[in-house]
N, C-alpha and C positions, 0 to 999 in steps of 0.2 A: 504494499500500500504505499504510494508516494507520500512524502510528507512536504509540507512548504520548505522552500529554501529561501533564505534571507542572507544578505550581505552581512559580514561582521559590523557590527555598529560600534564597535570599541572606540574609533576616532570620536565619535560623540560624547561617549561617557568620559573618555581620558580628559577632554577638554573642560567638560563640565566640572570634573573634580579637581582639576589642576589647581583652582584658586585657594584651596584648602592647603595644599604643599606651599604654596607662596607665603600663606600666612605663617606656616611653621617656620620657614625659612627666615622671614623678617623678624618673627619672634625670637628665634634662637639667637641670632645675631645682636639684636637691640634690647631685648627683654629679659634675657636669661643669659647672655654672655657665654654661650657654649663654647664658641670659638677662642675666646680668651682664656677659657680654663684649660684648653688643649694647646695653647701657645707655647708652652713651656715643655711639653712632652706628652706622650701617650699616657692614657688612663684606662684601668679596666672599667667596663661599663658601669658596674655597681659602684665604683668609686666617683665616676662622673656623675651618676644619678644622685649619689648622696650629696655631692657638692651643690648640685643644682636643686635639691630637696624634691625631687620629682617621685612620684608613686609609680608602681610597675606599668600601670596601663600607659599614662602618657609617655613614659620612658620608651616603651615598645611600640609606640606610634612615631616619637620624634627621632629617635637614632636611626631605625632602619630607613626613614624617609631621607635622613641627611647622607646616610650611606648611599642610598639608590639616586640620589642628586648628583654624587661625586664629589662631595664637599668633605665627608669623613670615611675612614676605612678601616679594616682590622690589620694590624701588624702580625708577624709571626708568632707573638706571644699571646695574642688573642686581645690586645688592648686597642681602644679606638684612639685613632691619630687623625690629623689634618691631612687631607690630600694636596697636591700641589697646587690645585685649584682653591681648596679651602683656606689655604694660607692667606689668601687675598681678601679674606674677611676678618682678618685680625687687624687691630689699630697700628700695629708696628710694622706692617708689611709695605714694602714699597714695589708697585703701587698697591693700594687698598682701595676695595669698592665698598667698604663699611659705610661710608657716608651716603654713596649712593644708593644702596639698599635701604638706608636709614631715611630715603626721602618719603617712604610709605610706612615709616615705624608709628605714625599716630593715626592710621587708618582705623577705623572702629573695629574691623574685623580682625586686625592684627593684634589690637589690645585684647580684644575678647579671647582670642586663641591663647595669647600669654597667659591670661588669667585662667583659662580652662586647663592648660598644662599645668599650672601651679596648683590647682585645686582639684585636678582629676574629674574635670567637668565644671559646668557652671556653678557659681556661687550660691545662686538662688534656685533652689529645687523648682520652683514655679516656672522657671525657664524650660520650656520643652523644645525639643528639635523637630524636624520634619518627620522623623520616623514614628513619633507618638509612642515611644516604649513606656509601658506600664511602670510605676513608681510605687514601691512599698505595698502596704494593705489596700491602698486607694483603688478606685475604679480605674479600668483602663482609658486612656484617652481614646483608644480605637472603639469604645462603646458609644462614642458620640456620631450620630449617624452622618453628619457633614464631614467630619474629620476622616472616618473610616472611608467613606465613598471617594473623597478626594485623593486620599494616599493610594487606595486600592487601584483606583483608575490610572493614577501617574505611574504606578509600577506596571500596568497591563502590558504596555509596550514592550517592556524588556522580558516579562514572562513569555509573552506571545512569540518573541523571537528566539528565545533560547529553548522553550518546550518541546518542539519536535527533535532538537538535537539530543536532548537529556533523555527523552523517551526512546530513542534509538539505542543509547549507551545502557539504559537499565536492563535487568534480566527479563527475558520472555518467561512469563508466568501466567499460571491460570488461578493463582490465588488472590491474596489481598493487598492494595498498596495503601499506606497511611501517609498521607500528605500533609506534613505537620506545619501549622502556620501557613496553610497552603495559599493563602491569599486570593488570587483570581480564579485558582483550581487548573490553569492551563496545563500544568505538569501532569496533573492526573488524567485530563481529557486527552492529551495527546497519547499518553501511555496506554490508556484503555483502548484507543484506536487500533494499537498495534497488538493488544492483547484482549481479543474478542471474549474470552470465557473469564476473564478478571472482573474484580470489583475494586472500588476505590472509596475511601473516606477522606474529605478534605476537612481537615479540624482548624478552627480558627475562632475569632470573636464573632458575635452573632452579626453586627452591623457589616463586618466584612463578608460574611456568608451570604448576605442579602445581595451585595453585589456580585458574587461570586455565581449565584444562582441566574442571575440575568446574563452574565457572560456565557453560562452553560446553555441556556436557550439560544443565544445566538450561535453557538458553536455547533449545536445540533441542527441548525438550519443552513449550514453553510453549503450542503450537498456533497460533502465529501463521503466517499464510501465508508459505512458504518458509522459515520457521525450522529445519524439520528437515534441509534440504539445506546449511545454513551449514557444518555440522561437516566436510564433505569439502573445502571450499574454504579451511580454515584450517589453517596451518603454525605450530607452536610452534618457536622456535628461541632456544636459551640461548646466553648468552655476556655478554661485557663490552663494551659498546657503544663504550668508549674504546680498546679495542686488538684486539678480535676482528673478522674478517671480516664485512661486512654483505653481504646480498643485494641485487643490483640491483632497482630498482622503478621504478613510473610515478609513485606519490604517495608521499610520507613524511609521517607524521602525528607530530608531536613535542607530545603533549599533557602540560601540567604538567611539563616535562622541564627546560627550560633554567634555569628558576627556582631549582633545585637546586644550581647551579654558579656560581662566580665566572667574571668575563668572560673570563678567560685560558682555562679550560676550555670555556666556551661556544664560543669561536673554533674551538677544536680540533673539537668536536662538529659545528659548522656546516659545516666543511671536510669532515669525514668524510661527513656527510649529503649534502652537495652532490655528492660523487664518486660516490656510488651511484645517484643520480638518472639515469634514461635520458634523452637529449635530449628537450626538452619537458615533463620531469618537473617536478612541483611539490613544494615542501617548505611544509606547511602548520603554523603554530604555534597552539595553543589554549592560552591562558593569561589572566592577569589583568594588565593593561597599566596603568603609570603614565601620566600625562599626559606629553606630550612636554616640557613645561615643568618637569617633576619637582617639581611642588607638590600631588599629590594623584592621584586622588580619595581620599577618607578610607578606603572600604572596601578599597582596594587598598593603601594604605600600612599599614593594619592587617595586612593579609595578608603584606605585605614584612617587617613586624616579626616575624610568627610565622616565616616562611621564614628570617629571620635567625637565630632562636632555634634551629630544629631542622635546619637545612641549611648548606650551604657558601655558598648564593645568597642572592637577594633578589628582588624584583619588578623588571622591566624595562619601560621604555617602547617604544611601536611605533617610535619613531625609533631607539632603541639596538638592537632586533630587526633593522630594516630596514638599519642600517649593517653589522650583523654578517652578514646575508645577503649585502649587496652585496659584501662583503669576501671572501665565499666563491665569487664569481662568479655568483650569482644575481639576476635582475631582479626586484626587489619590486613587487607591486601596490600603488598608492596606497589601495585599497579596504579595509575591513575589516568584519567581521560582529560584532555582539554575540550572545551566546548566553544563558547565565543565570548566576546566582549569581557576578555581576561578572566574567565572562570573556568573551572574544571571540576572533575568528579573524583572523589575517592570513597572507599567503601569497607566494611568489615562484617564479619558473620558471627553468629551466635552459634556455639557448640551444639552439635546434635546430641540427643539423649539416645543411650543404647541400653 
């Protein structure tokens, strides 16, 4: 069954995200003095982090980004040092571009980025980013119909572009797919087209699922072979993935999910997801991955800076995800797939019972 083929839209997303890294660079030079701290010699990441007073999440956003930009690098001892380019962001360098970069140091976005780096997020909890991530015990901002509709539709084009590619890479199966925080549901709809005996549950907040149901109706009316029959094989289940009971499943897809959360929450989610996999079931993660060496690639560190701004999370490496899955009792595959828009797929399997 032919799937729609789209051009890789990565150039669009890369340019849209690049402004967050620009803010990181200017904040690093003029508000945190990162380059001055390294002007006298290399430092271990933990030592530099301590000098700057940064918590783990902002450190793991800032330093990989500066490495990806070619301003910092790791030496043979594993210490961070200035590159030849990066030295020209120190005040003692001849020539120096410190003042040139400083032309934008009072930009409100730069000042806000510096504050977020120093505080591991906005100083005021009431400030919410465009990802509308749930805060504490209160209601989710995604329970607001207008907010849920706006964000879900804003993400629909990305999902519509990526879903056919992801569906091709996921296992062929006659069982059940749990599309966790599934948003538009497009990943499930495309996978069900390729697996005519399978079923799927799209799990999300109720107001998000109201939009997903509309998109499913439109999907079923596209005239693609088998599309009309997808509706009867989809279940929408609303709830809170951190607290509510989750359905048992053969495959679980976590697409652009973990990156919204700090590591401690990711550990909770991984444990919950592993628990609902049937023996032999697989957990698939679709996301943009940092290098395991945490020094790029630039497109992903740009994205991580955006995630830092609008969510409680950041981009993670494949190695970080595999450690997470291993600690939840799953056996990770060493293989991975690239999709598009700087995303990829990794997966892990639950042990069979004998």
